[in-house]
N, C-alpha and C positions, 0 to 999 in steps of 0.2 A: 395433546401432552399435559396439559395442568397439572402442577403439583409432580409432575415425575422428576427425578434427580437423575441427571445425566453421569454415565458411568465413563472412567478413564478407560485407554484402550492401551494395554502392558502387556508385552509376550505375545501375543498375538490373542488376547481375551478380554474380555469386556470385564473390569474388575470394580467393585463399588469403593469409592475413597473411604480413609477411614473417617473423615471427619464428620462432624454434627453441621458444620458452618455451610452457608447455601448463599446464594447470590437469586434473586427472583430477575428472570429474562423475560422484559415486554415487549410484546405488540407495540412499537411506537404510535401507532396508526390510531388503535382503539383504548391503550392503557390497560391490555388484560396481560395477565400470569398464562403465559405459556409453558414454561419449564423452569428447571434450577439449575443453577452451575455449582456443582461442589467447590468448596473451597480446600482443595486437595493437604494434605499435610506435608511436611518434610520426609513422614517413609513412605510415602506415598513415590513422591519423587524420586528417593535414592531407590526404590524397587525398579521402577522406570530406568534410571540410568544403569545399576548392575543389569537389566537383561541386554539393554541396548550393545554394553561395553563387551558382555557376554557372546552377542553377535557377530559381532565388528570383525574377527578372524576369517570366520567361516565363509562371511558374506565378502568379504575382500580378495576370496580365494574365488567366489561364483566366476565365472566367466563371464567377461561384460554382456558378450550377445545376450546370455542367459538373465542378468541383472535386466538389460532396458526392455526384454519379453514384458515383464511386469506392467513395468508402464506403457506397454501397447495396450495391454488390456486392461489396465484401468482408465486411459483414453476412450476407449473403446466403451467401457462402461458408465462411463462424463457423459456419452451421446447418446445411450441408451438411456439415461437418469437425465436426460438434461431438462426434462420442463419439470419436474418434481423439485429438482435442485435450485431452480431459479428462483421456483416459488418460494420454500423454504427460506432463502436472503431477503426475497423481500419482503417474510413476513416477520425475522426478525430486526430487520435494518430498517424493513421501511421504505427504501429504494422504489420506484417506479420497475416494474415487469423487467421491461425492454431495458434496463441499466444492469439487471440480476443478470438477462441474459448475457449483456456483452463483457460484464466479469467473468462468467464460465468461458466465451470464447477467448478472451484471454490467458483463464487458468487450461485451459486444453491446450494452445498455442505454447505455453512453458511447457508441460509435458511432452508435447511434440518435439521441442528442441533440445530438450534432457536426453532423447532417444537416441541423438548422432554424438553424445560427447565421447563413450569410449571409444568408439572406434574414430572418430576424427580430432579429435583433440587431446589427446592423453601422452604425447612425448614427439620426440624427433631426434635422429640424429646426423651424423657427420664421420663416411668411412675416411678414412686418413689424414685425421688430422697433424699425425707425424707420420715418419717411414714405420707403416706396419701397426700403429695405431690407429686405434675407432674411438670416438664418444659419440655419447648418447646422455638425452636429459629422459628421465621417466620420469611421470605422474602418479602418486603414488596416495590415496586418502588416508586421513588424519585418525579416524575414529568417532566420537559420539558427539554429533552436534547441535543444536536444539532452536526452535524459535520463537518469538514473543510476538505473538499476531495481534492487527488492531482490528475494532470492529467496524472500520469504514469500507473495506474489502475483504470479508473475511472467507473467501473461497478465493481471490485470487493471491492477496499477498504471500501467503506461504508456501503459493507455487513457484514463485520467484528464488526459493530456496531446499525445499526436501528435493523435489525431483532430480535438482541436481547434485546434491547431495549422496542420495545413493546409487545417483546412474554412476559415480565415480569411484562406489563402494564403500561411503560411508555407509552408519547406520544413524538413525534421526529420531528426535522427539519436539512433537508440536506441543507448544501451548497456547490455545486460543483465544481469542479476546472472551473474556466472562462473560461479556454485554451480548455477544453474537457466538456462542458456539455449538449453535446448532448446525449450521451449515460444515462445519468442520467434522461433526460427529458422523452426519450420513455420507459425505465421503469417507471416512474409517468403515461405516457399513459395508462400502464398496470395497475399501482396500481391502475388506476381512476375507471378502469372498475371493479374492484373487490368486490364496496358496503362499503367499510370502512368507520365507521363513520367519519366524517367532523370534523377536523384538528386533527385527531390522526397522521398523517405525512403528513410534509409540504415541500417542497424545495423552499429556496430563492435564484437565481444567484446573485452576486456581487462578490465586496473586502473587503478592509479593513474597511469600514463604516459598511458593513453586520456585519463583525466576532465581529467589537468592540461592537455593539450593543448586539448583542447576549450575547455576556461574561457579559456585564455591566447591563443588564436585571437584576433586582431583582425576576423575574419569570421563568428565566433557573436556570437548576440545575449541569450540568455540560457538559464538553466536551471531544472531540475524535478528535486528529490530524495528520493525516499524510504530512509528509513535511520536511523542510530544520532546522537541528537542530538551525539554527540562529532564523528563526522564530519560530519554537516551544517551544525554552527559552524565551523568550518573552511572549507569550499567556500561559507559562505555569505559570511565575510569575504573570500575570495579572488577570489569574482565581486564583491563592493562594491569591490576594489582594481581591476579589471578593468572596471570600470564595465558590468556586466552585469545583466538582471532574474535573479531567484532566486526561486523557491520553495522552503524546506525542508522534509518533513514528517518531525519527529523522532520520538525514542523515548516512550514514554509509560508510565504506572503510573495505570492507570485504576483508583479506587475505586468499588465497588458499595456502596450504601447499605440495608439491608434493613429497611422499618420496624416495629412490632408488630403493624399492622394489614395487614399485607403477605398476598396470597391464597398460602400457604404452596404449596399443590396445583400452580398455575398456577409461580411465583417457582422454585423446586426444578429442575424442567427446563432454565430458562431460564438458572438460573445454570452447571449443567451445562454447558452448551454454550457459555459467555459465557468460560468460564474452561479449557474443556479443547478446544473447538471450534479444530481447525487445529492440536494438541498445545501451545496457548498461544501460537504464533508469529503475534501478529499485533499491530499497535498498536492496534485495538481490544479484547482480550481483556482480561478481567478481570486487576487487580493484586492487590486486595486487597476483601476482604470486611468491610464493617463493619458489623456486626447490631446493632441500637439494642433494649435493653432484654430482657424475658421472653422473646422470641421467640428468643433466643439457641440454648437447648440444643434446642428441637425442629428449628428450622433446622438447625445444627450434624449432627445427628443425621442428618435428613433427605438430609443432602446426601454424607454420610459413604457410606450405603447406595446411593444412586446412583451415584457414583462406584468402588462397589467392583464396579457390575457392565456398567460400558462394558466391550465386546469392544475388544480391542487388536491388531491385526497388521497386514496389508500392505491398504495400501489400496484395492488391485482387487478384493479379497473381498468377499463376499456381507458384510452385518450389521458389516463391520469399522468401529467409530466414533472412535475414535483411532488415526491411524499414531505412524510413530517420528517424532522431531526431524528438520531437515533434512539434518542433518551432526554428525559427531563431535565439531567445536569447539563445537557448540549442545548437545548432549548434556553434554559435559564442564562448561560454564559451568551450566547449571541443575542439577547434582550437587554444582559448590561451593555455587552457593547452597543446595542442600538440608542440605549440613554445615555450614553457616553458621548458618542458623536453629538446627540443633541445639547449637552452638556457645552460640549468644546468648540459650539458654534455651525457645526454642517448644515447642511438643508435638507431635511427629509422630505425627498421630492414622493416617497411611496413606502407607506410605511405596512412590514407584512405583520406588523404587532396581533392586531386581531383578523387575520384570514379567516374566510368564513369556509366552513367544511360540515358536511351533513351530519346531523343530530347524533346518530351510531361513531362520528368521531369527535365528539366533543372532548373525550378525555385523553387523544392523541397528542405530541409534541412540533404541532402545526406553526410553523412563522413562514407568512406569505414570503416574497420578493421584496428585497427592499432595495431602495437606494437612495443613496446621499449625495447631492451637490453641492460645490462652494466647499471642498473639502482642498485642507493645507497638508503637507508634506509629515507637520509636525504631529497633527492630528494621532490620537489614540489609535483610530479604525485605519488610517494609512499605515501604521508603524507593527500592529500585533495582528498575527492570525485569530480570525472571529469563529472560523469553521462551520459559517452560515452563508443562507443565502443573503448577503448581502453585498451591492456594489459600492464601493465611494470612487466618486472621481474627482481626478483632480486637470486643471487645463493648466500646460504647458506652453511655452514657446515656442521650442524647437529637440531636435533628437537629443542634442548635448546634454539640457536641462532633464530631459527623463530618463535619460545614464545615469546622472548625475545622483537623483533623486533616489531610484533603484541599490547606486552604488553605497547608499546610506545607509540602508536597511542591510541587518547584521544576517538576513535569508539569504541563500541562494540556491532557492531548488530548482524553480523555472519560470522561465519569461518568455513574451510571446510580443511580435510587432506584425502590426497588418499595412500592408502598403503596396505600392504599386511597383516600386521603385526598388531596381536589385543593390543601389548603392547605398541604400540606406538599411536594409537586408542585412546587405553584409556588413557595415558596420557594426548593426547590434549584435550580429552572433559574432563577431570579433570582439567585443569591447563590454557584453554584457558579463559580469558574471555569477550565472546562473549555469546549472547541471544540463538542465534540460532547454532550448530554444525551439520555438516556432517561429516559423513565418508563414502569416497568415492561416495557420493554426491555433487554436487557444490553450487548447489540452495537448501539451506537448509530450506524450505518452511515448515512450520507444515501444515496438515493435519485440518479442522475446527474445529474440537474439542478439538486440543491442543491450548495454547495459543500462538499468535505471540511475542516471546519474544525480548529482546533487553535488554542492559546495557551500563554504561558509557553514549559518549555525545549522544548515537542512543537510547536512552529513557529516559523519566520522568514520574513519578506518580508511581504509587504502581500497577494496575492493566491494562492487557495488553488487547487487543483487542483478541476477539474467545474464542468460548470452557467458562470453568465455571468463570477463570478470566472475561469476559462480564458481566457473573448471579451477580457477584460478583460486581461490577463496577455499575451496573443500579440498586441494590438493597438496600436497608440497613435492618440490622438485628436486630429485636426487640424481644426481650428474656421474654418472660410468665412465670411467677409463680402460679401455681395454688393448693388454698387448697380449699376444702368443706365441709363445719360442718352439 
């Protein structure tokens, strides 16, 4: 696909952007250009908004069972093209193929969950609330919604939103990551084959101009965003000023606490996946390892030995356990944090900066597993989201000290505890201010029928993605009180 400029999908048609500005899409394992993303214009975006708005009323009147049949067909199309879809995600993102496969499994689960919405979750009623008077609540769609998707899970994250939106009767515009756009482009090829009514779902590539146009248009009603907290706060404020519904899933610094009674044999492999899966580029990745008491040294040593054995390379090759960072910018950012950790006095016991890879991958954006010992809570690497394969380890004396450190951090996306004590586990889930809690589970990722939660600076809004939260976000409740004479 070298040099090919991707097209937008508007009103059931593949449409070239009006822009001449493009962004190269790089295979992060090899450094090769694989396609180009158009940085679409305001006019491109307004066209998508118009057709989505025009399609809304007829789509809203489409029977619920008819709407969800398209989702069933799309799920089948994903299954039929599963291997190709997973490979595309690995090629443009860099994650190992097993992780891309896992991402698509979660994507399909969201499609399946959304199919139940119109028949199971769209209203309720009570007869005879007073003499001869009935009352009901009906959930109705609002109009044109849109999402601004991240690069780290280009297949899964949009599925937290658009299937629920169209199942409830809304129309939709997807703005993929300009860094990893091929994944959604392939999905839209499959959607194009389903015969969905024109304008129900659209895709516009681009950057800030597209996002601002979507927010400022009077014909859009809500935004779903996943990305950095800094950008998320700006979009949250702007949506508030424009009167839009908004859900912002922001950044994270997820603390993983290991108690002295943890099962080391089962805990260590879980921690390796938690910190190094997706090369640390996920909002549920481990951010800091808090180790309580005397288990500190044996746990540290076991993690060090396991990390050294990880196979680093091209995600499409057999047995590769960790791929590159998804971009040169991401790699440089991780390198800056490693240097900052050294400067602030942490002990670098595993240095991933000079990781060895095959010659054909020498231009890739690789950083190997990295571990810092003797980290203190005030250090930058213990405070800020690194978004890379780095483990800062802090020794603490007890559970109270661990929870105090967690609460002083501004983020609250996820936190996990490894323990054999029910008392410690309950205290942790009760006290820790984080939206997703894991007990002997490092990556506390909710299944599709549960909300993808978040607290503090990790989330802005009232309703999260997935599950019933998504139904409520994409509908408004109308109360109807009836008496017949």
